[in-house]
C-alpha positions in Angstrom: -60.0 -89.1 -15.7 -61.4 -92.0 -13.7 -60.8 -91.1 -9.9 -62.9 -89.4 -7.6 -61.8 -89.3 -4.1 -59.6 -92.2 -3.6 -59.0 -93.7 0.1 -55.9 -92.1 1.6 -53.9 -95.2 3.1 -53.7 -95.3 6.8 -49.7 -95.5 6.3 -49.6 -92.3 4.4 -51.9 -90.5 7.2 -49.8 -91.7 9.9 -46.5 -90.8 8.0 -47.7 -87.4 7.8 -49.1 -86.9 11.4 -45.7 -88.1 12.4 -43.7 -85.8 10.2 -46.2 -82.8 11.2 -45.3 -83.5 14.9 -41.7 -83.9 14.0 -41.6 -80.6 12.7 -43.8 -78.9 15.7 -41.1 -80.6 18.2 -38.2 -79.3 16.0 -39.5 -75.5 16.0 -39.7 -75.4 12.3 -42.2 -73.0 11.0 -44.2 -73.7 7.9 -46.1 -70.7 6.6 -48.9 -71.5 3.7 -50.0 -68.7 1.2 -52.5 -69.1 -1.3 -54.5 -72.0 0.4 -57.3 -70.9 -1.3 -56.1 -72.1 -4.7 -55.8 -75.6 -3.8 -58.7 -77.4 -5.2 -60.5 -80.1 -3.9 -60.6 -82.2 -7.2 -59.0 -85.5 -8.4 -55.9 -85.8 -10.6 -54.0 -82.7 -10.2 -50.5 -82.2 -11.2 -48.4 -80.5 -8.4 -45.2 -78.6 -9.7 -42.9 -76.7 -7.6 -39.4 -75.5 -7.5 -37.0 -78.0 -5.9 -34.5 -77.0 -3.2 -34.3 -80.2 -0.7 -35.5 -83.3 -0.1 -38.0 -81.7 2.4 -40.1 -80.3 -0.4 -42.1 -83.5 -1.3 -42.9 -84.2 2.5 -44.2 -80.5 3.5 -46.3 -80.4 0.2 -47.8 -83.8 0.8 -48.7 -82.7 4.5 -50.3 -79.4 3.5 -52.4 -80.9 0.6 -53.8 -83.5 2.9 -54.5 -81.0 5.7 -56.2 -78.5 3.2 -58.2 -80.9 1.0 -57.8 -84.4 2.2 -55.8 -85.7 -0.9 -52.6 -87.6 -1.5 -49.6 -86.4 -3.4 -47.6 -89.2 -4.9 -44.2 -88.1 -6.0 -42.0 -89.1 -8.9 -38.3 -89.2 -7.8 -35.3 -90.3 -9.3 -34.7 -93.9 -9.2 -31.5 -93.8 -7.2 -33.3 -91.8 -4.4 -35.4 -94.8 -3.5 -32.3 -96.6 -2.3 -31.1 -94.2 -0.2 -31.2 -95.2 3.6 -34.3 -94.0 5.4 -35.4 -91.2 2.5 -36.0 -94.3 0.0 -38.3 -96.0 2.3 -40.0 -92.9 3.2 -40.7 -92.2 -0.3 -42.1 -95.4 -0.9 -44.0 -95.4 1.9 -45.7 -92.1 0.5 -46.7 -93.9 -2.5 -43.6 -92.2 -4.5 -42.2 -94.3 -7.6 -38.7 -93.8 -9.5 -37.8 -92.6 -12.9 -34.5 -93.0 -14.8 -33.0 -89.9 -15.8 -31.2 -89.0 -18.8 -33.1 -91.4 -21.0 -36.9 -91.8 -21.7 -38.6 -94.1 -18.9 -41.8 -95.4 -20.4 -42.8 -97.4 -17.3 -42.6 -94.2 -15.0 -44.4 -92.2 -17.7 -47.1 -95.0 -17.5 -47.0 -94.9 -13.8 -47.4 -91.1 -13.7 -50.5 -91.3 -16.2 -52.1 -94.0 -13.9 -51.6 -91.8 -10.7 -53.2 -89.2 -12.3 -56.1 -91.4 -13.8 -56.8 -93.1 -10.3 -57.8 -89.5 -8.9 -54.5 -89.3 -6.5 -52.4 -86.3 -7.3 -48.9 -86.4 -9.0 -46.2 -84.4 -7.4 -43.4 -83.2 -9.9 -40.2 -81.0 -9.9 -40.0 -79.5 -13.6 -36.5 -78.8 -13.1 -35.9 -82.5 -12.5 -33.4 -82.3 -9.7 -32.8 -79.7 -6.6 -31.2 -76.5 -7.4 -27.8 -76.3 -5.8 -27.7 -72.3 -6.1 -31.4 -71.6 -5.1 -32.4 -70.1 -8.2 -34.9 -71.5 -10.6 -33.2 -73.8 -13.6 -34.3 -74.7 -17.0 -37.3 -77.0 -17.1 -37.5 -80.4 -18.1 -40.6 -81.1 -20.6 -42.1 -83.8 -18.5 -44.6 -81.9 -16.2 -45.9 -80.1 -19.7 -45.9 -83.1 -21.5 -47.9 -85.0 -19.0 -50.6 -82.2 -18.2 -51.1 -81.6 -22.2 -51.5 -85.6 -22.7 -53.9 -86.0 -19.8 -55.7 -82.8 -19.5 -54.8 -82.8 -15.8 -54.6 -79.1 -14.3 -51.2 -77.7 -12.8 -51.2 -76.5 -9.4 -47.9 -74.6 -9.2 -46.1 -74.0 -6.0 -43.2 -72.0 -4.8 -41.2 -73.0 -1.8 -38.7 -70.9 0.0 -36.6 -71.8 3.0 -36.2 -75.6 2.5 -32.8 -75.2 1.3 -32.0 -74.0 4.9 -34.1 -76.5 6.8 -32.5 -79.6 4.8 -29.6 -78.6 2.9 -28.2 -80.8 -0.1 -25.5 -83.2 1.5 -27.0 -83.1 5.2 -28.1 -86.1 7.0 -30.9 -84.5 8.8 -32.8 -81.5 8.9 -32.0 -78.3 10.9 -34.0 -77.3 13.6 -35.7 -74.0 14.2 -36.1 -73.3 10.2 -38.8 -71.3 8.6 -40.2 -72.3 5.3 -42.9 -70.8 3.1 -45.3 -72.7 0.6 -47.1 -70.6 -1.8 -49.7 -71.9 -4.0 -50.9 -70.2 -7.2 -53.9 -70.9 -9.2 -54.4 -74.1 -10.7 -54.5 -73.8 -14.6 -54.3 -76.1 -17.8 -51.6 -75.4 -20.6 -52.6 -75.0 -23.9 -52.3 -77.4 -26.5 -51.3 -77.0 -30.1 -52.9 -79.5 -32.9 -50.0 -78.5 -35.4 -46.9 -78.3 -33.3 -46.8 -80.4 -30.6 -42.9 -79.7 -29.4 -43.4 -75.9 -29.6 -46.7 -76.4 -27.3 -44.3 -78.3 -24.8 -41.7 -75.9 -24.9 -44.0 -73.1 -24.4 -46.2 -74.7 -21.7 -43.0 -75.5 -19.7 -41.6 -71.8 -19.9 -44.9 -70.8 -18.7 -44.9 -73.2 -16.0 -41.4 -72.0 -14.7 -42.7 -68.3 -15.1 -45.7 -69.1 -12.7 -43.6 -70.8 -10.1 -41.2 -67.9 -10.2 -44.3 -65.3 -9.5 -44.8 -67.3 -6.3 -41.1 -66.8 -5.0 -39.0 -64.2 -3.7 -36.7 -62.6 -6.1 -33.6 -64.2 -4.9 -34.9 -67.6 -6.0 -36.1 -66.7 -9.5 -33.0 -66.8 -11.6 -34.0 -65.6 -14.9 -37.6 -66.2 -14.7 
């Protein structure tokens, strides 16, 4: 890992400040728990459950406020074409991944983000939950962590499904959201059975996220 503390672009800081102001003016309360677990170090993978397009914005704002680090998100490629939201994701340093098939370019970009010292934001479920429950994880987060040695910072998010529901064009005013950070950790690699190691690491990650959520969000985890 090569990055130390990369400079945070002015546009990123400006957007975070503008979004924070909009949240306050809209009466949207964000409760942050476990802030002591957020490490001030380069190259962290932030992994959370995914309920709303508001999730990456809230995590980005909170991490920058706590430790002055930039979180760059991998999003589904088609989201970058959405009016408004697509431009916002790009302005935040986000990049696309083609779902349903291996995307080597997105994988290389993810490794480059970690190597630069920036933080990488990912949703292990791969898409927003329409039920609110945790879904089965995709292998990408665990695979990246095992191959790069980057620590994973688990985050549980509750309430964003009401703040900005799936299908809604705008967020709802007066909502309350909770972000709970868990302790960062590194999954254990296996020198003999890599696939089993990825599967085990993926299940461990979902269990750690579940511990940070109210029972009604955990699903089978």
